[in-house]
C-alpha positions as CSV (number, residue, x, y, z in Angstrom):
1,M,9.1,7.4,-23.7
2,G,12.4,6.4,-25.3
3,G,14.1,6.7,-28.8
4,E,16.7,8.7,-30.7
5,N,15.2,12.1,-29.7
6,F,14.5,10.8,-25.9
7,L,17.4,12.9,-23.5
8,K,16.6,15.9,-26.1
9,G,13.8,16.5,-24.2
10,L,15.0,16.2,-20.8
11,N,17.4,19.4,-20.7
12,R,14.8,20.7,-18.1
13,Q,15.5,19.9,-14.5
14,P,12.0,19.5,-13.0
15,L,11.2,17.2,-16.4
16,R,14.7,15.1,-15.6
17,D,13.8,14.9,-11.5
18,L,10.2,13.1,-12.1
19,L,11.9,10.3,-14.0
20,P,12.2,7.0,-12.8
21,A,15.6,6.4,-13.8
22,V,18.9,8.6,-14.9
23,P,19.7,8.4,-18.3
24,T,23.5,7.7,-19.6
25,G,24.0,10.5,-22.0
26,E,27.3,8.9,-23.0
27,G,27.9,6.9,-26.4
28,E,25.6,5.0,-28.0
29,P,22.5,5.3,-26.5
30,F,20.6,1.7,-27.9
31,I,21.7,-1.7,-27.2
32,Y,20.4,-3.3,-30.4
33,G,18.7,-7.0,-30.3
34,P,17.0,-8.8,-31.6
35,L,16.2,-8.6,-27.0
36,K,13.3,-10.8,-25.0
37,I,11.7,-8.9,-22.8
38,S,9.8,-10.2,-19.3
39,A,8.3,-8.8,-16.4
40,G,10.8,-7.8,-13.7
41,D,10.0,-8.1,-9.7
42,G,7.7,-5.1,-9.7
43,A,5.7,-6.2,-12.1
44,K,4.9,-9.5,-10.6
45,S,3.7,-7.9,-7.9
46,I,1.0,-5.8,-10.0
47,P,-2.1,-7.7,-11.0
48,V,-2.2,-5.6,-13.9
49,F,0.3,-7.2,-15.3
50,E,-0.5,-10.9,-14.6
51,D,-1.0,-12.2,-17.5
52,L,2.2,-10.6,-19.8
53,Q,5.1,-12.8,-19.2
54,Q,5.2,-13.7,-23.1
55,L,5.9,-10.7,-25.0
56,P,7.7,-10.3,-28.4
57,V,11.3,-9.1,-29.3
58,L,12.3,-5.5,-29.6
59,D,14.7,-4.7,-32.3
60,R,16.6,-2.2,-29.8
61,I,16.2,-0.8,-26.4
62,N,17.5,2.7,-24.8
63,K,20.7,2.2,-22.2
64,V,19.9,3.4,-18.6
65,G,21.7,4.6,-16.0
66,N,20.7,4.1,-12.3
67,V,17.2,3.5,-11.5
68,K,16.3,5.8,-8.6
69,P,15.8,4.3,-5.0
70,G,11.8,4.0,-5.0
71,A,11.3,3.3,-8.1
72,A,10.5,-0.2,-9.7
73,I,11.5,-2.4,-12.8
74,L,8.4,-3.9,-14.2
75,F,9.6,-4.9,-17.5
76,E,13.7,-5.8,-18.5
77,S,16.0,-7.7,-20.5
78,P,17.3,-10.8,-19.0
79,E,19.8,-10.8,-22.0
80,C,21.6,-7.8,-21.3
81,D,22.6,-8.7,-17.5
82,H,18.9,-7.8,-16.7
83,A,19.1,-4.4,-18.3
84,P,15.5,-2.4,-17.7
85,I,13.1,-1.4,-20.2
86,V,9.8,0.0,-18.1
87,I,10.2,1.8,-15.5
88,S,7.7,3.5,-13.3
89,T,8.1,5.8,-9.9
90,T,5.4,7.7,-8.0
91,A,5.6,11.3,-7.5
92,P,3.3,13.7,-5.3
93,I,0.3,14.0,-7.6
94,G,0.4,10.9,-9.7
95,K,3.0,8.4,-11.2
96,C,6.0,8.2,-14.2
97,V,6.5,5.4,-16.4
98,F,9.8,5.5,-18.7
99,V,9.9,2.8,-21.6
100,G,13.0,2.5,-23.1
101,T,12.4,1.3,-26.6
102,D,11.0,2.9,-29.8
103,S,10.3,-0.5,-31.5
104,T,7.0,-1.9,-30.1
105,W,4.8,-0.4,-33.3
106,K,6.6,-3.3,-35.5
107,W,4.7,-5.7,-33.1
108,Y,1.0,-4.1,-34.2
109,Y,2.2,-4.6,-38.1
110,G,3.9,-7.8,-37.1
111,V,2.6,-10.8,-39.7
112,D,1.5,-13.3,-36.4
113,Q,-2.0,-11.9,-35.2
114,T,-0.7,-12.6,-31.7
115,E,2.1,-9.4,-31.7
116,K,-0.7,-7.2,-31.9
117,A,-2.5,-8.8,-29.3
118,A,0.6,-8.4,-27.3
119,Y,1.1,-4.7,-28.3
120,E,-2.6,-4.0,-27.7
121,K,-2.0,-5.8,-24.3
122,F,1.2,-4.1,-23.6
123,W,0.1,-0.4,-23.8
124,G,-3.2,-1.0,-22.5
125,R,-2.0,-2.4,-19.1
126,I,0.9,0.6,-18.7
127,L,-2.4,3.2,-19.6
128,R,-4.6,0.8,-16.9
129,F,-1.7,0.8,-14.3
130,L,-1.4,4.7,-14.9
131,C,-5.0,5.6,-14.6
132,T,-6.9,3.4,-12.3
133,P,-10.8,3.3,-11.9
134,E,-10.8,6.3,-8.9
135,N,-8.4,8.5,-11.2
136,Y,-11.1,7.6,-14.2
137,L,-13.9,8.4,-11.8
138,G,-12.6,11.1,-10.2
139,T,-13.5,9.4,-6.9
140,G,-13.4,12.3,-4.3
141,Q,-14.0,14.7,-6.3
142,K,-16.3,14.2,-9.0
143,V,-18.1,11.7,-7.3
144,P,-17.8,11.0,-3.5
145,E,-15.9,8.2,-1.8
146,I,-18.0,5.4,-0.1
147,L,-16.9,4.0,3.2
148,L,-18.6,1.7,4.9
149,D,-17.2,0.1,8.5
150,K,-17.3,-3.5,7.5
151,R,-18.3,-5.5,4.7
152,I,-20.9,-8.3,6.2
153,Y,-23.9,-7.7,8.2
154,A,-27.1,-9.3,9.6
155,K,-30.1,-9.1,8.5
156,N,-32.6,-5.7,9.7
157,E,-28.8,-4.0,10.7
158,A,-28.3,-0.9,10.2
159,V,-25.7,-0.1,7.6
160,D,-23.7,3.3,8.1
161,I,-22.6,4.8,4.9
162,K,-20.4,8.1,4.9
163,F,-19.8,10.1,1.8
164,L,-16.8,11.7,1.3
165,L,-15.5,14.7,-0.9
166,K,-12.1,15.9,-1.1
167,N,-12.7,19.5,-3.0
168,G,-15.9,21.2,-2.1
169,K,-19.4,20.1,-2.4
170,I,-20.5,19.3,-5.4
171,H,-24.2,17.3,-6.2
172,Y,-24.9,13.3,-5.9
173,T,-27.4,11.2,-6.0
174,A,-27.1,7.5,-3.6
175,Y,-29.1,4.8,-4.3
176,V,-28.7,0.9,-3.1
177,V,-29.1,-2.2,-5.3
178,N,-31.1,-4.9,-3.5
179,P,-30.0,-8.0,-4.4
180,D,-32.8,-8.8,-6.7
181,G,-31.8,-5.5,-9.1
182,S,-34.3,-3.2,-7.2
183,N,-32.9,0.4,-6.4
184,I,-33.7,1.8,-3.2
185,D,-32.8,5.8,-3.1
186,L,-30.7,6.9,-0.2
187,K,-31.6,9.6,2.1
188,I,-28.4,11.8,2.8
189,T,-27.7,14.3,5.9
190,E,-24.3,16.3,5.8
191,D,-22.4,13.2,4.0
192,H,-24.1,10.2,6.1
193,A,-27.0,7.6,4.8
194,T,-28.3,5.1,7.1
195,F,-29.9,1.9,5.5
196,V,-31.6,-1.5,6.7
197,P,-31.4,-4.6,4.6
198,E,-34.7,-7.0,5.2
199,K,-33.0,-9.9,3.2
200,E,-30.2,-12.0,2.6
201,G,-27.4,-11.3,-0.4
202,F,-25.4,-9.1,-2.2
203,Y,-26.0,-5.4,-1.9
204,I,-24.0,-2.0,-3.9
205,V,-23.9,1.2,-2.6
206,C,-24.2,4.0,-5.8
207,A,-23.0,7.3,-5.6
208,Q,-23.3,9.3,-9.3
209,G,-22.4,12.1,-9.5
210,E,-23.0,15.4,-11.9
211,E,-21.2,13.9,-14.9
212,K,-22.8,10.7,-14.6
213,M,-19.9,8.9,-13.2
214,I,-21.1,6.4,-10.5
215,N,-18.9,4.4,-7.7
216,K,-19.8,1.9,-6.0
217,K,-19.2,0.0,-2.7
218,E,-20.7,-3.8,-2.4
219,F,-21.7,-5.4,0.7
220,I,-22.9,-9.0,1.9
221,V,-26.4,-9.6,4.2
222,T,-26.1,-12.7,6.0
223,A,-28.4,-14.3,8.6
224,M,-25.4,-14.4,11.1
225,G,-23.8,-11.5,10.5
226,S,-20.4,-10.6,10.4
227,E,-20.3,-12.8,14.2
228,V,-18.4,-16.1,12.5
229,Q,-17.4,-14.8,8.7
230,D,-15.8,-10.8,10.0
231,P,-14.9,-11.4,13.4
232,G,-15.1,-8.4,15.2
233,R,-16.9,-5.5,16.7
234,N,-21.0,-6.6,16.7
235,T,-22.0,-3.3,17.1
236,I,-25.7,-4.4,16.7
237,Y,-25.3,-6.7,20.3
238,L,-23.4,-4.0,22.0
239,K,-26.1,-1.7,21.3
240,K,-28.9,-3.7,22.4
241,L,-26.8,-5.1,25.4
242,A,-25.9,-1.3,26.5
243,E,-29.6,-0.8,26.1
244,I,-31.1,-3.6,28.5
245,S,-28.4,-2.8,31.7
246,G,-29.6,1.0,30.9
247,G,-26.1,2.2,29.6
248,S,-24.9,3.7,26.3
249,Y,-22.8,2.8,23.3
250,F,-20.1,4.6,21.6
251,D,-18.1,2.7,19.2
252,I,-14.1,3.8,19.2
253,E,-14.4,6.1,16.5
254,N,-16.7,8.5,18.6
255,T,-14.7,9.0,22.0
256,D,-15.0,12.6,21.6
257,R,-18.9,11.8,21.7
258,L,-18.3,10.1,25.2
259,E,-15.7,12.7,26.8
260,K,-19.0,15.6,25.9
261,I,-21.5,12.7,27.3
262,L,-19.9,11.9,30.5
263,S,-19.0,15.7,31.7
264,I,-23.0,16.8,31.1
265,R,-24.6,13.5,32.4
266,R,-23.7,13.7,36.3
267,T,-25.6,11.8,39.5
268,V,-25.0,13.4,42.7
269,V,-26.4,11.7,45.7
270,K,-26.0,13.4,49.2
271,K,-26.2,10.8,52.4
272,N,-27.1,12.8,55.7
273,L,-25.7,10.7,59.1
274,A,-28.2,11.5,61.7
275,V,-29.3,9.4,65.2
276,S,-32.8,8.4,65.0
277,Q,-34.4,6.2,67.0
278,D,-34.0,3.1,64.9
279,N,-29.8,3.8,65.0
280,E,-29.9,5.5,68.6
281,K,-29.3,2.1,70.6
282,Y,-26.2,1.3,68.3
283,F,-24.8,5.1,68.7
284,L,-24.5,4.5,72.7
285,S,-23.0,0.7,72.6
286,A,-20.5,2.8,70.4
287,I,-20.0,5.5,72.7
288,F,-20.0,3.1,75.7
289,V,-17.7,0.7,74.0
290,L,-15.0,4.1,73.1
291,L,-15.4,5.3,76.5
292,S,-14.2,2.3,78.1
293,I,-11.2,1.7,75.6
294,C,-10.1,5.3,76.6
295,W,-10.4,4.6,80.6
296,F,-8.5,1.2,79.9
297,L,-5.7,3.0,78.0
298,R,-5.3,6.3,80.5
299,R,-5.1,3.3,83.5
300,R,-2.6,1.4,82.2
301,D,0.0,4.7,81.7
302,N,-0.7,5.7,85.3
303,I,-2.8,9.1,84.1
304,L,-5.3,8.1,86.1
């Protein structure tokens, strides 16, 4: 947070290292306005800041030195040679955002109600940027992460659902919401579950953790499956082809299982060559021809 005492809290090196920009620390710490604020290049690529193009003016902003490599300028003042105001960067765990002004509070108490709305949006979107739904839900920690192999399935095609947890085991339940709004509980075995949809429509896989947080993942079921809308492997038909041809189907993610099966499944075929009544005439003819060739070669070389 910017302000008069901004630099006083940065004496310790670990905190300074987290900042997306280096404060100047010299002379007057502010640029005075009124100053316009506009979205920077960093905010233009982040959906949560899309409708924050028009914001009220600021009385003053903190002077900022060099922006660190990898940092993104979310908002800046175009009137001061694009002076950065809101800058973000990522850390090994989490994010860090620097807001280099202490005058946004005046928006909230402004006469114009649009300024109050701008204040709420401005800070609400910054908090939303810092804390994503995954952070709020604790995905992978408090509730499992839900993985599907694709988004579009055919009717009666098995949907393989995986639930991932990063830190140990927690108790959770899972179910599927059908297109008609009814729920079907999933039987989870070693963090896997299988669901076979019988109708076309929009389905939602839900996983609920111990703290009542719910993670959701949607998929669609159509008559054609993913054959046209989601080109790629069509597992249901590949498995059927393998079954008809007497083989086995293994997807590319389970190559280790394929190697194990191939090392076990071996077919040994033995063939014995012997002279029988059926092939005796051919065997004698072959011996006669071989002897004739040998006699011819020895005669040609005057060996006889």
